[in-house]
N, C-alpha and C positions, 0 to 999 in steps of 0.2 A: 623400348621404345618409351620416348618421353610423354607422349598426350596417353599411353597407358599409365605409368605413373602418377601422373595429373590425375587419372580418373582412378584409379585405386585410393591414392591418397587423399581425394576429395578437397586437393588444394583447392584456393581461388585464384584463379589466372586473368591475365590481362591480353586482351589479344590487341595488338594493330592491326587497323585496318587497310589493307591497298588503297593508295590515293587518296584517303583521307585522315590527312596529321594532324588534323585537330580533334579527330573523335577516336575514339577507345572502346573496347567491349569489355566487361568485366563478370565472370561467372564462375560455375563448379561445371566440370565437364562432366555429364552422364552418359555419355554416347559419344562416338564416330564411328568413320567407316574409311576403306580404304583410299578415299578422295579427298579424305583429312576434311569432310563435312562434321562438323561438332553441334551436337546438343547439350545447349547451356541452361542449367538453371539457377534461379537466383542472377539473373542477368542484368545488368546496369548499363547504361549508353554512359560514356565519361565524356565531358566534351571540355578540353582544355580551354578554349578559347572564353568560353563564358564561365568557366570553373563551377559547373552543376552536374547533376548525376539524374538519369534518369529511370526508374524501373521499366522493366521489360520482362521479367518473369521467365516462363521458359522457352527458348528459341533455337531453332536450328540454323545453324549460319555455316552458309557454303564455302566450303575450302578455296574456292577462286579469289575469295576476299581477304584472304590472312596474309598478312605478311611476317607477323614476328608471335610469337607467344612466350608470355614469363610468368611465374608467380606473382602476385599481390606485392608480397613482403620485397621481390627483389624492385618491384616497380618503384616502392613507397623510399627503398632506399638512395636511389635514382636522382629523386626528385628532392 
């Protein structure tokens, strides 16, 4: 399972949100469940439109909101 590998490696991930094209969430996965709800630590809200970051701390992100998940190293290579 890819999410479990992200959890084990403590890699920082970038999450694309459902119907929120200008907003991403970055953080480290510290927990998840069968519904793909994620607990993220060191989470940040990344606004592509404003080119800004807002620290969120530890959050619970519902799986319904997740469109795509990738490591931040992949995300930086694309930009």
